[in-house]
Structure formats: C-alpha cells, structure tokens
NUMAR-525822 format. One record per atom (N, C-alpha, C): residue number from 1; chain; atom name; x, y, z. Coordinates in pm, whole numbers. Example, Ala and Ser with C-alpha at 12.3 -4.5 7.8 and 13.67 -1.06 7.14 Angstrom:
// residues 2
+-----+-------+------+--------+--------+--------+
!  nr ! kette ! atom !   east !  north !     up !
+-----+-------+------+--------+--------+--------+
!   1 !     A !    N !   1319 !   -569 !    780 !
!   1 !     A !   CA !   1230 !   -450 !    780 !
!   1 !     A !    C !   1320 !   -330 !    780 !
!   2 !     A !    N !   1285 !   -225 !    708 !
!   2 !     A !   CA !   1367 !   -106 !    714 !
!   2 !     A !    C !   1290 !      3 !    787 !
+-----+-------+------+--------+--------+--------+
END
This chain:
// residues 50
+-----+-------+------+--------+--------+--------+
!  nr ! kette ! atom !   east !  north !     up !
+-----+-------+------+--------+--------+--------+
!   1 !     A !    N !    127 !    -91 !    -30 !
!   1 !     A !   CA !    -43 !     -8 !     20 !
!   1 !     A !    C !    109 !    108 !     17 !
!   2 !     A !    N !     19 !    277 !   -110 !
!   2 !     A !   CA !    171 !    330 !    -93 !
!   2 !     A !    C !    100 !    421 !    -99 !
!   3 !     A !    N !    181 !    510 !     38 !
!   3 !     A !   CA !    101 !    609 !    150 !
!   3 !     A !    C !     88 !    787 !     38 !
!   4 !     A !    N !     39 !    805 !     -7 !
!   4 !     A !   CA !     -6 !    934 !    -60 !
!   4 !     A !    C !    -50 !   1018 !    -25 !
!   5 !     A !    N !     49 !   1121 !     39 !
!   5 !     A !   CA !     94 !   1227 !     91 !
!   5 !     A !    C !    103 !   1367 !     91 !
!   6 !     A !    N !     42 !   1442 !    -15 !
!   6 !     A !   CA !    150 !   1579 !    -14 !
!   6 !     A !    C !    176 !   1649 !     39 !
!   7 !     A !    N !    150 !   1637 !    141 !
!   7 !     A !   CA !    214 !   1712 !    264 !
!   7 !     A !    C !    329 !   1637 !    258 !
!   8 !     A !    N !    413 !   1538 !    336 !
!   8 !     A !   CA !    488 !   1482 !    326 !
!   8 !     A !    C !    574 !   1456 !    286 !
!   9 !     A !    N !    563 !   1425 !     86 !
!   9 !     A !   CA !    638 !   1411 !    -50 !
!   9 !     A !    C !    705 !   1616 !    -33 !
!  10 !     A !    N !    597 !   1735 !     53 !
!  10 !     A !   CA !    688 !   1860 !      0 !
!  10 !     A !    C !    729 !   1945 !    108 !
!  11 !     A !    N !    763 !   1810 !    224 !
!  11 !     A !   CA !    868 !   1837 !    391 !
!  11 !     A !    C !   1014 !   1770 !    316 !
!  12 !     A !    N !    952 !   1669 !    215 !
!  12 !     A !   CA !   1128 !   1592 !    175 !
!  12 !     A !    C !   1227 !   1660 !    164 !
!  13 !     A !    N !   1158 !   1766 !     63 !
!  13 !     A !   CA !   1285 !   1910 !     10 !
!  13 !     A !    C !   1300 !   1994 !    132 !
!  14 !     A !    N !   1485 !   1919 !    203 !
!  14 !     A !   CA !   1485 !   2051 !    306 !
!  14 !     A !    C !   1462 !   2215 !    223 !
!  15 !     A !    N !   1491 !   2278 !    186 !
!  15 !     A !   CA !   1515 !   2439 !    134 !
!  15 !     A !    C !   1318 !   2470 !    139 !
!  16 !     A !    N !   1257 !   2384 !     96 !
!  16 !     A !   CA !   1120 !   2382 !    103 !
!  16 !     A !    C !   1054 !   2418 !    231 !
!  17 !     A !    N !   1092 !   2317 !    346 !
!  17 !     A !   CA !   1055 !   2280 !    445 !
!  17 !     A !    C !   1123 !   2399 !    546 !
!  18 !     A !    N !   1256 !   2497 !    530 !
!  18 !     A !   CA !   1311 !   2564 !    572 !
!  18 !     A !    C !   1283 !   2674 !    522 !
!  19 !     A !    N !   1219 !   2752 !    403 !
!  19 !     A !   CA !   1149 !   2838 !    352 !
!  19 !     A !    C !    950 !   2815 !    452 !
!  20 !     A !    N !    940 !   2701 !    448 !
!  20 !     A !   CA !    828 !   2745 !    550 !
!  20 !     A !    C !    881 !   2735 !    649 !
!  21 !     A !    N !    949 !   2677 !    738 !
!  21 !     A !   CA !    945 !   2775 !    880 !
!  21 !     A !    C !    972 !   2896 !    922 !
!  22 !     A !    N !   1074 !   2962 !    835 !
!  22 !     A !   CA !   1136 !   3086 !    771 !
!  22 !     A !    C !    991 !   3213 !    750 !
!  23 !     A !    N !    878 !   3148 !    662 !
!  23 !     A !   CA !    729 !   3203 !    692 !
!  23 !     A !    C !    651 !   3218 !    813 !
!  24 !     A !    N !    672 !   3073 !    945 !
!  24 !     A !   CA !    568 !   3014 !    969 !
!  24 !     A !    C !    674 !   3193 !   1111 !
!  25 !     A !    N !    799 !   3164 !   1113 !
!  25 !     A !   CA !    777 !   3206 !   1185 !
!  25 !     A !    C !    791 !   3347 !   1183 !
!  26 !     A !    N !    825 !   3482 !   1084 !
!  26 !     A !   CA !    765 !   3578 !   1054 !
!  26 !     A !    C !    644 !   3589 !   1072 !
!  27 !     A !    N !    552 !   3481 !   1015 !
!  27 !     A !   CA !    366 !   3490 !   1025 !
!  27 !     A !    C !    344 !   3536 !   1210 !
!  28 !     A !    N !    456 !   3419 !   1309 !
!  28 !     A !   CA !    441 !   3457 !   1434 !
!  28 !     A !    C !    529 !   3610 !   1471 !
!  29 !     A !    N !    569 !   3621 !   1420 !
!  29 !     A !   CA !    688 !   3772 !   1547 !
!  29 !     A !    C !    622 !   3902 !   1459 !
!  30 !     A !    N !    562 !   3872 !   1383 !
!  30 !     A !   CA !    394 !   3987 !   1267 !
!  30 !     A !    C !    272 !   4017 !   1366 !
!  31 !     A !    N !    261 !   3887 !   1404 !
!  31 !     A !   CA !     84 !   3932 !   1465 !
!  31 !     A !    C !    108 !   3913 !   1626 !
!  32 !     A !    N !    244 !   3884 !   1718 !
!  32 !     A !   CA !    302 !   3924 !   1787 !
!  32 !     A !    C !    272 !   4110 !   1792 !
!  33 !     A !    N !    339 !   4144 !   1759 !
!  33 !     A !   CA !    409 !   4299 !   1708 !
!  33 !     A !    C !    249 !   4379 !   1690 !
!  34 !     A !    N !    208 !   4296 !   1600 !
!  34 !     A !   CA !     22 !   4355 !   1595 !
!  34 !     A !    C !   -125 !   4337 !   1679 !
!  35 !     A !    N !    -22 !   4218 !   1747 !
!  35 !     A !   CA !   -170 !   4218 !   1891 !
!  35 !     A !    C !   -130 !   4365 !   1998 !
!  36 !     A !    N !     14 !   4300 !   2007 !
!  36 !     A !   CA !    104 !   4394 !   2059 !
!  36 !     A !    C !     84 !   4565 !   2050 !
!  37 !     A !    N !     24 !   4643 !   1954 !
!  37 !     A !   CA !    -13 !   4760 !   1931 !
!  37 !     A !    C !   -151 !   4763 !   1961 !
!  38 !     A !    N !   -195 !   4724 !   1863 !
!  38 !     A !   CA !   -318 !   4727 !   1904 !
!  38 !     A !    C !   -361 !   4754 !   2037 !
!  39 !     A !    N !   -309 !   4658 !   2135 !
!  39 !     A !   CA !   -382 !   4667 !   2294 !
!  39 !     A !    C !   -297 !   4723 !   2361 !
!  40 !     A !    N !   -205 !   4798 !   2248 !
!  40 !     A !   CA !   -167 !   4942 !   2301 !
!  40 !     A !    C !   -268 !   5091 !   2287 !
!  41 !     A !    N !   -276 !   5072 !   2189 !
!  41 !     A !   CA !   -371 !   5187 !   2147 !
!  41 !     A !    C !   -484 !   5119 !   2188 !
!  42 !     A !    N !   -568 !   4972 !   2216 !
!  42 !     A !   CA !   -694 !   4963 !   2295 !
!  42 !     A !    C !   -697 !   5069 !   2447 !
!  43 !     A !    N !   -560 !   5052 !   2521 !
!  43 !     A !   CA !   -573 !   5124 !   2672 !
!  43 !     A !    C !   -520 !   5297 !   2616 !
!  44 !     A !    N !   -464 !   5302 !   2540 !
!  44 !     A !   CA !   -487 !   5475 !   2543 !
!  44 !     A !    C !   -667 !   5522 !   2540 !
!  45 !     A !    N !   -708 !   5475 !   2456 !
!  45 !     A !   CA !   -828 !   5512 !   2372 !
!  45 !     A !    C !   -913 !   5540 !   2532 !
!  46 !     A !    N !   -903 !   5356 !   2597 !
!  46 !     A !   CA !  -1027 !   5432 !   2714 !
!  46 !     A !    C !   -964 !   5459 !   2824 !
!  47 !     A !    N !   -827 !   5464 !   2868 !
!  47 !     A !   CA !   -807 !   5556 !   2873 !
!  47 !     A !    C !   -802 !   5704 !   2932 !
!  48 !     A !    N !   -815 !   5742 !   2813 !
!  48 !     A !   CA !   -935 !   5890 !   2732 !
!  48 !     A !    C !   -777 !   5946 !   2652 !
!  49 !     A !    N !   -679 !   5879 !   2622 !
!  49 !     A !   CA !   -531 !   5944 !   2533 !
!  49 !     A !    C !   -517 !   5983 !   2461 !
!  50 !     A !    N !   -620 !   5927 !   2327 !
!  50 !     A !   CA !   -591 !   5901 !   2222 !
!  50 !     A !    C !   -735 !   5962 !   2162 !
+-----+-------+------+--------+--------+--------+
END
C-alpha cells in the first residue's frame, strides 16, 4: 500500500521545509507585534489619551 500524502512529499525537500519554517516564524513575530500595538492603542483609547 502506497501512502500518498502531498504534505509529506513537500517536506522531503529541506529547502522547502526551511522556507516554510521562516515564513511561519515571520508570521508569528508579525502577529505578536500587531497584537501588542492593538492592545496599546486600546489602552490609550480607554484611558482617554487618544
């Protein structure tokens, strides 16, 4: 029985795996920065500075 899994075939190439790792890391860092900026703006609105 042959296991046909496109994700497993995609991850066999180390370059693709590294590219996906960098993309996921960048997305996590960007989302953290955006959440922090949003929280700061929300706090400033609640306090009445903005």
